[in-house]
N, C-alpha and C positions, 0 to 999 in steps of 0.2 A: 578408398581407392583413388579418389581425386587427388588427395594429398600426396600419395606415392607417385602418381603420374606427373604432378606439378614438379616435384623434386627431381624426378628422372629427367624431365624436360630442361630444367635449369642446369643440371650437370651436363647433359648432352649439348646444350647450347654453348657451354664453355669449350667443348671438344670440337663440335661440328660447325659452330657458327663463327669461327675465326675468319676474318676477311680473306677472301680469295680461296678458301679451302675447297669449296665445291667447284670452283671454276677450273681446277686442275684436271678434272676428268677429261681424258682424250678419247673421243669416239672413233672406233675403227671405220674404215670404208665399208659400207654395207652393200651386199649384192641385192638389187631391187627385185621384188616379186609383185606381180600384178594382183589386184584385188579379186579378180575372177579366176585366178589360178587354182589348181588343186594342191592341197598340202602334200608334200612329198619329201623323202630323203634324197637329196641331190648328190651327196657323196658320203662315203664312209671310209675312214682312215684308221688303221690299227696303230695305236701308240704303245709306248712301253708299259709294262705292268698289267697287260690285259685290257687296258682302257681303249675304247673306241671313240673317235671324234666324228659326229654326224653333223652335216650341214642340212638344215631342214628349211624348205621353202614354206613360208608362212604368209598366206594371203592376208590374215588379220594384221600382222605386223608390217606388211608390205616389204619384207626383206627376208633373206636367209638368216636363220638363227642357229648359232653353234650350240651343240649339246654334247656333253661327254657321257658315255655309258660304260658302266662296269658290269658285264654280263654275269649271270649266276654261274657258280662254279660247276654245277651239274647241269649239263645241257641235254641230258637224255630224256628229260621230262619237263613239263611246263612249271614255271615259278612266277611269283608275283613281282611287282615293281615298287621300288621306294624312290619317290622324287624328293631330292634333297636340295633345299634352297640355301643360297648364300645370304649373308647379312649385308648391311649398308657399308661395305668395305671400300667402295670406290673403284673396284676392279670392273672392267667391261670386257676383258679378253680371257677370263678364266674363272673357275669356281674355287674358292679358298678351301673347300672341303677336300680337294685333291692335293693341296700343298702339304708335303710331309711335315713342314714346320708349323702347320696350322691344324687342319682337320685330320690329315693322314687317313682319310676314309678308305683308300684303296687297301691299305694294310689291314684295317679292321674287317672289311667285307671279303677279303681273300678267303676262299673256301666255304663261303656262306651261300645258301641257296636262295638268292634274291637278286634280281636285276636292279641296279641302282642308277638313276638318271640325275645328272648334274647340269641344270640349265646354266647358261653363261650370259652375263650382261644385264642382270636385273637390278643393279644397284640404283638406289634412289627412286624406285618405281612402285614399291609395295607389291610387285608382281600382279598388278591389277589392270583393268581396262581404263584408260584415261579418256575423259570426255573431250579433251583438247590434245593436240599433238604436243609432245614434250619439247621444250625449247632447245634441248641439246640432242635427245635421242630420237626425235621424230615420232612416227606412229608407234604408240606404246599400248599394246593390247595383250598383256601377258596372260590374263585370265583366259581369254579365248584360245591362246596358244597352248597353255598348259592343261586346260580342261576339255578342249574339243579337238584341236588339231594334232597335238603331239601323241597323246595316249594310243590312239588307234595305230599310228605308225610304229610306235615302240612294240605294241602287241604283235603286229604282223611280222616285224623284222626279227624279234627275239622269241617268238612262240610262247608268249606268257600264258598264265592261267586266268587272266582278266581281272585279277585283284590288285588294287593299288593302295599305297599309303603315301602321305606327303608330310614332310617335316622341314624345319629350318631353324636358324639361329637369329635371335634379336629381331630385326625387321622381318627376316624370313620366317620366324616363328609366327608372328602376327599374320603374315601372308598365308602361311600353311593352314592356319585355322580358318581364315576367310575362304580359301579355296575349297577346303574340305566341307565347309558348311554350304557354300554356294553351288557346289557340284557334288552332292551326296551320292549321285548315281555313278560317279567316277571314282571317288576316294572312299575307301573302306576303313580308314583310320587316319589319325593325325598325331604329329609330334611337334612340340614346341620347346626349344632350348632357350631359356633366358629371354622370353618375350615380354613386352609390356603392352597389353592388348587393348587399352582404352582408346577409342576414337571419338567418343561422345563428349560434347560440351567444350568449353574453352580450353581446358587442359588437354583433352584429346586432340583438338585441332592443333594446338601448339606442338604437341609431341609428333603428330603426323607431318606437320610442316618441317620439323627438324629432320625427319627421315628423308623427305623428298627434296631436300636442299641440294643433294648431289646432282649436279647438272643444272642447277639454278631453277628447278621446278618448284611449284607451289601446290598445296593441296586443293586449291580452287581449280587449277588446271586439271587435276586428277579427277575430282568428284563433283566439281561445281561448288556453289555456295553452301556453307554449313547449314545443316537442317534439311537439305534436299533429300530426295528419295535415294540417291546414290550413297550418301553418307549413312542413312539409316540401314540400307541393305547390306552394308559392309560392317555393321556393328556385330562383333562376334558374340557379344553377350545376348543380343536379341536373337541371333541365329543359332544359339546353343541347342534348341530342340532338334535341329537337323542332324546332330551327331548322336542322337539317342540310340543306344544299343551298340555303339561302335567303340573300339579301343582307342584311348587317347593317353598320351604320355606328356606331362608337363613338368619341366624341371627348372630349378634355379639354385644358385648358391645363396649364402647368407650375406655376402659382402665382406666377410672377414678373410684375412690372408690365410692361405693354406699351404699344402705341400709343394705347390708349383711356384711359390714366391721365394726370392732370395733377398733378405733385407740389405745385403751388401751390394746388390746389383744396381747399376745406374738406372735412374728413373723409377726406383721402387716407390718413393713417396708419392709421385704423381699417379702411378698405377694404383696405389692403395686408395688415394682420395677419389680419383675418377671412377676406376673400375669397381671399387668397393661400394661407393654410394649408389652408383647406377644399379649394381646387382642387388643391393638391399631394396631399392625401389621396385626392381623387377620381381623380387620374391613376394612383395605385397600384391602386385598386379596378378601374379601367377596364382596366388592363393585365392583371389577373388574369382578368377576364371575357373579354376578347378571346382570351387564350390558351386558356381553357376552350372557348369556342365554336369556335375553329379546330380544336381537337382533336376536337370533336363533328361536324365536317364543314360548319359554316356558312361562308359566303363573307364574311369579316370585312374591312372597311376600317377601319383604326385611325387616326383623326385625332388627332395629338399635337402641338399647337402648342408652340414653344419658350418662349412667354410666355402670359400670360392668367390672370385671376382668375375667381372664381365670380361672373360678372356678365353682364348682358344684351348688352353690346356684343360680347363674344366668342361668345355663342350666335348672334347674328345672323351673324357671320362663318361659323360652322360650318353654319348653315342652307344657305348657298351651297355649301359644300364637300360637304355630304351629298346634294346634288341628284342626282348620278349614281346613288347607291344608291336614292333615292326613285323615280327614273324607272325603274330596272331592276325594282324590286318591283311597281310599279303598271302596268307595261307601256306606259309613255309613249314 
């Protein structure tokens, strides 16, 4: 597993570590919220395709946080909630799952009896609580927001059944597993698409640093010095017993090109080298976590495609394959 994570980190460094790459992130003007305020939905706007945009006052984050929601198709009775996290894409003003050219999640969930929540602005954060303010994003307390503040507001506004699942891609996959383990009373299941879940040791720290480079953050600003309690408590391998008895879906490709690649398309060679090697390393990481979770008593479905790069077309495919797990966790 260490070898896979080291290889993943080396490839990711070539992609994410280019000079100036992280500095391009432009942070929107935030609406400030007092630390002693009560979490609340301050506005709700209906968008096209049935999506709603909520502005949520978060005392933990000291600002309003935008969240998009796709309500369940059948509103005559309560349904569960699927929180779907973005990856380390660099976006701060939307969630790539709703982009028709990327996740196309609205099309997939149309007609399905689940409420889907798309948090906005988590790039480079691991969706966790930072011990220091982020150098670019300021107060960064995503775990508090996603595990304590937001779920009761979603439940009240959409009349849910109280059951939740959480999933994500790449960085968001690791974050989803962490949040599900650290808040087992909130999340009834978890889904990880192409995550590499190691945070322990030098390879884990290097990989984590490459994730939080967006916005020029460091893992020390997030969890303090390596080996501290914050690092240990976010280790998804150590936290595996907290998912005992719960449905979990873990997927990855093999790194080989598949039906979504065109050898004649511009950039094919780079996509194959970068996305292929990254996804091969991801598959090894995912195998290790699947084995650990099964040993801890979780009900793991391992999606392992014979082809597939670290790319959106394959995550769209896996969204469909993960639906039985999402439905089981949310009581659909």
